[in-house]
N, C-alpha and C positions, 0 to 999 in steps of 0.2 A: 266456695260457699254459695255463690249465686246459683250454680247448677242445682244445689240441694233445695233451694227455695222455689225453684220453678215447678216442682212436683209436690205441692204441700199436702196432698191427701194420702200419699202412700204411707203404709205402716200404721195408720191410725187405729186399726183393729187388732194389732199384734198383741197377743196375750203373753205376758211375761211368766216365767216359772219362779215361784218363790222357793228358794233353797238357801237363803242367807240367814246368818245368825241374827237374833234379836239384839236390840241396843239396850235392853233392860239392864240395870246395874243393881247389884245387891245393896240393899239399904237405901235406895233412892226411890221415892214415891213415883209410881207411874201416873202420868197426867194424860188424859184422853180428850180428844175432840169428839163429842157425842153427835153433834149436828151443826150445820151451818146453813143460813138462808140469807137472801138479799132481796131487796125490792128490785124490779127491773131498773136497769141503768138507762136513763134517758138524756138525750141532748138537752142542755140547759135552754130554757126559754120555750120548752114544749109543754107537755101535759102537766108537769108538776109546777109550772111557773107561779101559780098563786098560793102555793103552800109555804111552810116554814121548815127549817131543818128538823126540828123535833117531830114534825108530822111524819117525815120519812123514817126517822129513827124509831118512832113509835110503831110504825107499820112493820118494820123489820122485827122488832121485839115481839109483836103480836103474832107474826108469822112463825117465829121460833117457838113461842108457846104452843101454837096450834100444831106445829110439826112434831114437837117432842112430847106434848102433853104434861110437861113438868108443872107441878103446882106452883102458883105464883108466889107462895111464901117459902118455897124450898130452895130458892137461889139465895146465896149468902152475900153476893156483891155484884155490882154492875159497873162496867167501865166502857166508855166510848172514846173514840178518837175523832178529832175534827181539826181542820186547818183554819179556815176563815170563819170565825165564830160570829154568830148572831148575838148582838149585845143583850137582847132581851132574854135569851136563854143561854147564858154563858156556860153553865154546867148542863149541857144538853143531855148528858147521860141521866141525870136526875129527873129532868122534865119529861123526857121520853119514857122513862120507867114508870113514873106516876101516871102518865097518859095511857100507857099500855096495861095498867091495872095491877102492876106489881105491888106487893105490900109496901106501905110507906115506912116500914121498919128496915128495909134493905138499903144500905148505903150505896151511893153511886158517885163516881167522879169522872172527869173528862181530861184526856191527855192530848197533847199535840206534838208531833214530830214530823211535820210536813207529810209527804206521801207515804210514810211508814207509821202513821199515827195509830191505825188499828193493829198493826204488828206489835207496837208497843203496848197497846191495850191487852193483847194476848200474852205478852211475855214480859221479861224484866231483865235488865243488865245484871250479869253475875260477876262477882269479883273472885269467886273461887271456881274450881273445876266442876264440882258437884253441886247440884241444887240443894242436896241435903245439908251442906255446910251452913246454909241460911245466910251466908254473907252476900245478900242481894238487896236490891231496893224493892220492898214489898209494895209495888204500885201497879201490879198487873195480875192477870189470871194465874199464870204459871207461878209467879212469886207468891201470891196469896195462898195458893194450894200447897206449894212446896214448903212454905213456912208453917203449914198446919193451921193457918188462920181461917181457911175456908175449904169446903169440899165441892161446892158448885158455884161457878162464876160465869156470868154472861159478859162477853166482850163484843164490841162492834165498832162501827165507824159510820160517819155520815158527812156528806158534803152537799151544799146547795148553792150552786153558782148562778141560779136564776135571779137571786136577790141578795147580792153581797152588800155589806154595810158601806155606805158612802158618807164621809164626814165633811163638815164645813172645814174651811182652811183654818190653820192654827190661829191666825190673827182674828178671824171671826169667832172662833171658840173662846179666845181670851176676852174678847169684847162682850160676848154673851154672858160669860161667867161674871164679868165685872158688872154688867147690867143687873144681874140677879142680886148682887150685893149692894147696889146703889141705894142710898137712903132718901135722896131728895130728887125732886123733879129736875132740878138743874143738872145734877150729876147724870141722870138718865139721858137728858137731851144732849149733853156734851158727848157722851159715849156714842149715841146714835149718830151725831154729827161727824164723828170720827171715822165712820164706816166708809170705805172706798170700794169701787167696783172690783178691785183685785181681791178684796176680802171675800167676795161671793164665789170665787173659784173653788169647786169642791175637790176633795182629796179621795181618789179611788184607791182600793186595796192595791198594795204593791204587786206588780207583776215581775219585778226585778229582784235579784238577790240583794239584800241589804248591805252585805259586806263588799260586794263587787259592783253593784249598780248595773248588772248585766242580766237580761232576761234569760230564762232557762232555754228558750228556743234558740237564742243566739249562742249560748254555750253548747247546745247540741250540734249546731252547725259547725262551730269551731272544732268540736271533738271529732265529728265525722271527717272533717278535713285532715285533722292531725293523724288519724288512723287510715286515711285513704279510702274511706267508705264512699262509694259513688252514689249519685242520684238513682241510678238504675237499681243498685243493690237495696237502697232504702225503699223504693217503690215496690220492688219484688217482695220484700219482707212485709210491707203493709198489706199488699194484695193477699199474701199468704195468710195473714192474721184474719182479715175479713172473710176469706174463703173458708177457712177452718171454723170460724165462729158461726157462719151461716150453716155449714154442714152440721155442727154440733146442735145448733138451735133447731134445725129441721128434724134431726133425729131424736130430739127430746133429751139430750145429754145434759143440758143446763138445768139440772133438777134443783139447784139451790135457789132459783128464781121463784118467788111467790107472786101470786096475783094480788093486786092492790086496787081497791075501789077509791079513786080520787074523788073527793067531795065535789059535787057539781059537774063531774066529768065521767068519762067511761072507766071501765075496769081495765087496768094496764097489766099485761101478763108476759111481756117480753121486752128485751132491750131494743131500742129503736135506732141505734147508731151503726148497726151492722150493715154495711153497704158495699158488697163486692163490686169492683169497677173493672177497669182494664188498664194495662200498661200504657196504652195509647192515650186514654183519657187522663190518667194521672200525670203523664208527661206534659200535658198542656198547662198545668198549674204553675204559677210563678212562685219564686222563693218567698217565704213568709217573714223571714227575719233578716238574713244577710243578703242585701239586694245590690246588684242584680245577679250575682254569681253563686248565691248560696244553694244548698241542696235540700234543706228542710222546708217542706211545704205543708199545707193543711191536710193533704192526703196521707202523708207519712208521719203525722203527729197525732197524739191522742187529743181528743176534743173535750171542751168544757162539759161536764157531766153532773147531773143530779142523781143521788142514790144513797142507799144505806145498806149496811150488812150487820149480821149478828151471828155469833157462835156460842154454843153451850160447851164450856170446858169444865171437866170434873176430875176428881181423883178416880182412878180406875175402881177402887174399892167401893166408893159411893155410887158410881154409875152402875156397877153390877148389882149392888144391893137394891137399887131402884128399878132394876129390870131392863136397863138399857144395853144395847149392843153397840159399843162405840164404833166410830168410823176409823179412827187412827190414834196413834200415840204422838204427842208433841214431844220431840226429843231435844237435841241440842240446837242452840241458836246463838248468834252473835250480832253485835252492832259495831259499825265501823264509821270512821270519818276521815276525810282527807282534804286536800287543797280545794276550796270551793270555787276557784276561778278556772284552773285548767283541768281539774279532775272532778268537776261537780257531779257528774252522772256515772261515775265509775264504781259506785258502791258494790254492785254485784261482783266485780272483779276482785275487790279487796275482801269481801265477806265470804265468798264461796270457799276458798282454800282453808280459811280459818274454821269454818263450821264443819267442813269435812274432816279436818284434823281432830277436832273435839269429838266427833262421832267415830273416829277410826275408820273412815270410809274413803274411797277414791271416786272420781267422777264415773268410772265404769260401773260402780255399785248402784248408782242412782237409776231408778226405773222411770221416774216422772220428774220433769223439770217444769216449773212455772215461774217465769221471770216477769216482772212488771215492765210493760212496754210504754215508756213515756214518749219516746220517739223511735222510729225505726233506726235512725242514725245512732241513737244511744245504745240500742240493743246490739247493732252490728259492731260498734266500737268496743263494747264490752267483750264480745266474742273474740275479736281480734286481739284485745289486750290479754285475755285469758289464754290465748294460744301463742303468746310471745315470751320466750325465755328472756329476751332483752328487757321487756317491761317488768317482768317479775324480779329480775336482778337489779335493775336500775332504781325502781321506785318502791318495790315491796319488800326488799331485803330477803328475797327468796332465791334458792339455788336454781329453781326451774319453774316453768309454767305449770298451772293447774290443769290446763287443757280445756277444750270446749265441750259443751253438752252435745250429745248426738241429736240432730234435728228431728229424727223420727220419734224422739221422746219429749220434744220441746214445744210447750204451749199449743198442744194439739186441739184444744177447744177454743182457740182464739185467745186474745189478750186485751190489754188496755187500749190498744190502737183501734180495736173493733168493738169490744164489749162496752168500752167507756171507762173513765177513770175519775170517779168521785174521790178526791184526794184522800179523805179520811177513811173511806170504806174499802179501798182496794186490798189492803193486807188480809182482811178476813176472807175476801173473795179468793185470793191466792191459796190460802190454807185449805179452804173448803174444796176448791177445785182439785188440789193435790189429793186430798182424802178420797174424793169421788172417783178420780181417775185411777188411783191405786186399786180401788175396789173393782172398777170396770175392767181394767187391763191386767189385773192379777199381779201387779208389782208389789214390792215390799218397801222400798225406800223412795221418798220424794224429797225434793229440795225446792224451796222458794227463795227468791232473791229480789231485792228492789233497791233502787236508788232513791234519794230524797234531797230536797232543797238543803242548802248549807253544806253540801259535799258529804252527806251521810249515806249510810246503807245498812241493809239488814239481810240476813240469810238464816234459814231454819231447815233442819232435817226433820221430816215427818215419816213415821213408820206405820205401815198398814196394820190394822187390827186383824188378828187371825179370823179367817172366814168361818 
């Protein structure tokens, strides 16, 4: 595997030949991704620092409107995903939609599923094999369209790590609530007098899994160790991600990125976390989580990111009637969950074989792979798990391994390690990137996969729209 990662640029311009059958099914409505955009993904604490989450989501929605030209009242529903919610705009989908100028008659809601929140905004868990059975939770684009409730839905995601909510301690909150109810001066003075220095200690948003009290970085380090992923392998993969992202950025391939005029600041038009380094420089960094012998560092981990994304999803019939040429079909998808302690980040390993089976495909049928890169160690551990008959038989109840993606098809325009990872926005970026790569490379089938907090995961098969 390491030798494959040392030459990251090879085969990036390979054009696949489309000769495979379509995944369309009789009686099942075709759902298409018409277009996808995102704001530039920026390191938290940089140019977006003085904004709010709905500002970024609004910018993504406005960019989608401009890119597609769809009338603001032609959308039936808007759904956004986010993880750390701003309390003032808890339904950020609605606030962003109103700010972007959509009709106030269009309903909007917000979903959260950790790093696959915007994946959930695009899709919905199915309890039957076919979407047409309607035995699904109608809480997403695919669900709403498959159920016949809507014909045009906007999905997206946003995360704003520059200004996360910080609460007073629970004791202080209880005291303040009691003060608000106190009726006499004596009661108020008594409550004020009960405040101690410890009451003033703030509560930061949790960086650890609630169920295990372990940080995701610590879990990634243990996972890498369990699968024998070396520090060198992780640094090589991280360098590959940044190198490919820089090449894609320089060649204008990241066409989903829209320019955004930040109020009081400059126009931002590209991601600012893409920083190709060298193996020697990366080797100098100390372990970030498991010290002193861990292998996960700041250089081979995704960074705290601000950003938003948006996609226009429609029934094929409606898209064609409105004169659109869709980018891709959204086909089969699955959600999985497993042990949140020892298998926290193995969602892609569990989800990939399931979604391939639903679609009737094998790994060799897939032309474009886009996996979420939370940590280089997480990616490498998943690749090794997917290539292990023992793991498949012991933990997944499968007779044999699913196999690994061919690296010449894998994350060729960079990934979360280099482009950035605004938690709620990454899913739509993955889907849009697959659609754009299929068109650029001439492939027919793409597959996205991602892990998420809580030991969850997602995978989706996307089919190129006929050129």
